[in-house]
N, C-alpha and C positions, 0 to 999 in steps of 0.2 A: 381716808385712813387716818388722818392725823386730827382731825376735828375732835372727836370726843375728850382727848387727853389734852387738847391744848391748853384749856384753863388750868388744869393741874401744873403743867409746863410753866405758866405765865406765873403761875402763885410763886413756883419752887426759884424764880430768878427774879422777883420782887415786885411783882406786877398784880399783886391784892388789890381789888376794886376796880382793874379795868378791865375784867374778862367781857363786859356788856360791850367793848370795842372789838372782839376778834371776828364778827360777822361783818359788822360795818366797814373796818378797814380793807378786807377783802373784797366785798362786794361794790365799795366805792372804786376802786381801780377797776373792776370789771365792768362797770357802768360806763368809766369816761372811756375805756377800750372798744367799745361793741361798734360805736361808728367807724372807728378805723378798721377793723377787722372785716368787716363787711363790707366796705370798700376793697379792701385787699381781695378779701375773697372772689367779688365781682370784677376785678382788674387782673389780679396778679397769679389768681387760681387757689383752689380749696386745701390743695395739699400743702402748699407752704404755710397756709393760716395754721392748721393744724399741727403741723411740726413746730412752730414758733411757739406755741401754746403748751407744748409737751415738754418742749426744753424748759421753758420758764417754771414747770411744775417739779422738774427734776432739782433744778439749782434751789428751789425754794425748801424742799424737803431736805437737801444737804447742809444749807445754811442754818436752820434750826439748830445742829451739830455743834455748829462751830461759832454763833454768835448769840450765847445765851444773855443778852442784854434787852430791858425792856423796852427800850426806845425803836432799837432795831428789832426786835422781835415784832412790829407791826409793820415795817419796811419789808420784812420777808412775808407777811400776810399779804401785803401788797403785791409783793411778786406772784403770790399763789393766785391773787387776784389776775393777775397778768394771763395766768394760765385759762381760766375761766372766761375771761372776755376774748381769747382767739378760739380754740379748739373748738367748743360748742357750735360758733358760728359756722367754722368751717365744715365741721361733719354733717351738718344739719341741712346746709346747702349741697355737699356732696351726694347725701343721701336723695334729696330730691331731683339732682340731675339723673340719675341711674334709674329710676323707676316711672313707669308710665303714669300718666295724668289721674286715670280711673284709681290707682291704687295710692294717691299721694298722703289720705290719712292714715292707711295702713302703716305705711311707710314711717311716718312720723310717730306711730305708735310702736314700731320696733327699736326706731332710734330713743324712745323713752325707757323700753323695756331694759336694753343694755346700759344704758346711763345709770338707771335706777339699781340696776343689778351688781353694776361696779360700786354704788354709793353704798349699797346692803352689806357686800362682801369687804369692803374697806372698813366700813364702822364695827363689824365683827371682829376682823381681823386685828385692827388697829388695837382694839380694846384688849382681845386676848395675848397680843404681844408685848403690849405694856404690860399686863398681869404678870405674864409668865417670865420674860427677857427685860424689861424695862424700856422706857421711854426710848433711849438711844437706837434700840434695836428696832424699834419701830419706824423712826427716822428713817434708817438705813433701807428698810423694806420699801417704804415709801418712793424713793429716790430711785431704788432699782425697778420699781414699777413704772417709774416716767420714763426712765431710759426705754424698757420694752414698748412704751407707747410712741417714742419718738419714731424707733426702728420701724414700728409698724405703719404708723402714719407715712412714713416718706415711703415705706414699698409700694404705695397705692399708686394706679396710675391717674393723672391729672384728668377730671373731666369736664373744667374750663377750655373749650375749642379757642376762642380769640381773647388773647391775653392784650393788656392795653397796659401803655407807660403810667407808671404810677409817680402822680408828683404831689410832693409833701406839702405844697401851696395849697392844694384843694383839703387838708385837714383844719383848714381856720375854720372856727366855729359858726356854722352856719346851720340851722335847724333844716332849710329846704334840702342842704345838699347831703347833711348826715343821716336824715331819718326818711323813712316811707312813710308820709302823712297817709296814705291809702289804707294802713293798716291800723289806724287809731284805735278802731274798736276792740279788735282782739286785743292790744297791747294794753288798753285800761284795764280789761279785763284780767290781762297777765298780773299787774301791777297788785290789784285788789287781792285776789287770792294768792298772788306770791307773799303777801303781807304775814300770811298763815304760815308759810314754809320759812320766813324770818323769824316768827314767834318760835316755832320749833326747835330751828338750828341753836337759837341762845338759849331756851330754858329746859329743853327736852333732859339734858344729862343731869341736873338738877334735881328736876321733876322725877327722874326715874328714881333716883336714891330715894327721893320723899316716899315713893311707895313701895318703898322696901325690895327692889328690883337691883341684882347686883350687876349686871351687864349693861353699860351704858347706851351701848349700841342696838339693844333689843326692840326699842320702837321702832326703830328705824328698818329694823330686819322684818320685823311684821308688815310693818307700811309697805316694803318694797313685795313681799310675798303677795299681799292683796292688790298691788298695783300690776304685779303680772299678770295675774288672773285675768283682770279686765282691759289691759292693754294689748292682749292680743286680740279683742274684739271691737275695743274702743274706737280705733283707727277705722275699721271697716264701717262701722255702725255711723260715724261722722262722714262716710264718703256716700252711704246709702241714706241717713234719716237727716242728714244736715250737721254742721258745726255749731249751731247757736242750741240745738235742743239738746244734743250730747253735753257741751259744756255746762248747759243749766243743771243737768241729773247733778255733774259732777260738782257743781258750786253746792247742792244741794247736801251732798255727802260730806262736802269738807266742813261747812258751816256746823254740821251735827257733830265732826270729830272734834272739833274745837269746843264744843258745848259739853260734850260727854266729859272732858277733861277737867271743867268745872266743877262737876261732882264726882271725881275719881277719887274715890278712896280705897278703892280694892284694887288688885292686880287685873281683874277680868273688866273692868270699864276702861283700864288703862289700854288692855289690846285690842277691844272693840274700838277705842277712839281711833287707834294704830290701823284697823283695818278700813275703817270709814275714811280716814286722811288718803290712805291709799288708792281707795276705789275713786275719792274725788278727783287727787291729780293724774290716776289713770285715766278718767276720762278727759278731764280738762286740758290737759298738755298737748296729745294728739290732735285733738278738735283745733286747739287756738294757732298752732301751727301750720297743720292745712288750710286753715281759713286765712292765714296771712299770706300763704303761698296764693289762695286762691286772689286775693286782694291786691297782689304786687303788681307793678307793671313789668313788661318784660325785661328781662336784662337785670334787675334791682332785685331779685331773690334772696342774695346775701345781703343786700342793705334793710331786706323787710324783716329778715331772722335776726341782725343786728339789731334792729329797733326793738322788736319783742323781746329780745335778751336785754335790752337796755331797760326796760319798764320791769323784767322780772327781778334784775338787781336792784332797782330803785324800791319794789315792793319788799325785798329781803333786808334792804337797809332799813328801811322804814320799821319794818315787823322785828326786827331786832334790836334795833335802837330802842324803840319804844318801848316794847315788852322788856328789854332789860332793864332800862329805868325804873319800869314800873315794878319789875320783881325786885330788883336791889337787894338781892338774898335773902329776902323775908317771904317764908312759904305762904305766908295768908295772902301774898298778893299774886299769887300765880293764875286767881280767879278772873281778875281784874284784865290781867293781860290778854287770856284764852278769851274771854268775852269779847273783847275788841277784835279779836282776829276774825271771829266768828261772824261779827257784824259786817265786817270788811268784805266778806266772802257773798254776804248777802245784797251788800249794795252793788256787787259785781253783776248779779242776776238782775237788779234794777236797770242797772245801764245797759244791758242787752236789751232791754223792753222798751226804754226810753230813747236811745240814740238812733239815728237812721243808719244803714249799711250801704257803702257804696260797692256794688259788684263787678269786677273787672273780669273778660274773658282771658283766662291766659294765651 
């Protein structure tokens, strides 16, 4: 909800020129916390991880109102990243716990649908509330939604049957203990495709204005709508035809969406790109998460999903940071940023062809 109008808020408090840091400051904290949330989800339970993330989101939305300073703005963005580092890991593992193995891909598709619907509604609502009532009202609404999410997560029954004592000494950085290396291939593909997502998050608000479209959340809304159409089937397709095949189709659609933006001088091309973007991630996301669950070792699903989210955040950080740096508020630099994002997506397809896959029977 807050993301489309954060550049405007940052400029209003004297942060013009730092807009490109809005996404990386959020994603970097999320990346650091993914290993911790994955371990907590496997040891202390899924629900507590979801609740911690929702509380962080509520606090972050509230603090935008009372701390209008540039340095503190990025600390608050880090707090929002705390939410992203916890809640998605928890609810992805929770969903995998409650569905049968043969419907794992379908379940990951439904998780993606709900996540994307929330993002789309948030983008549209946030932009509308800001236009009609101002930025402060939008932040209040975001905080209220965070409280609602906290209450809903807390009401869920825990699915982790055997909880373990969590030791902070286990959080010392050791890649073997923090990452599930059996999911390295879907993780690499996630990084390379998430680069495009980072580019869109960093540039699409300004790009939307450049093509004459008023509502800055429109690209995301169309993307979500097209993603919804395909996600209902993508998870089932990955269960039936294989994770790699479905992810490959998604990569083609994602690359096409980026290249369409390079040549987009009219709203129709803009909307077509958004549709392809939605189709791409609608195929990629459930296939990769189900693939990670297939490859993870018993009892380490939380760590496996945490690993995937780490590479997701890393891709978003690189995509948003590099794209924002290339763009630098110069409209003619949009093309280079989107070409690079499309090429990253195509490289991920090469990874699927060239790298070996280790299959583990759950």
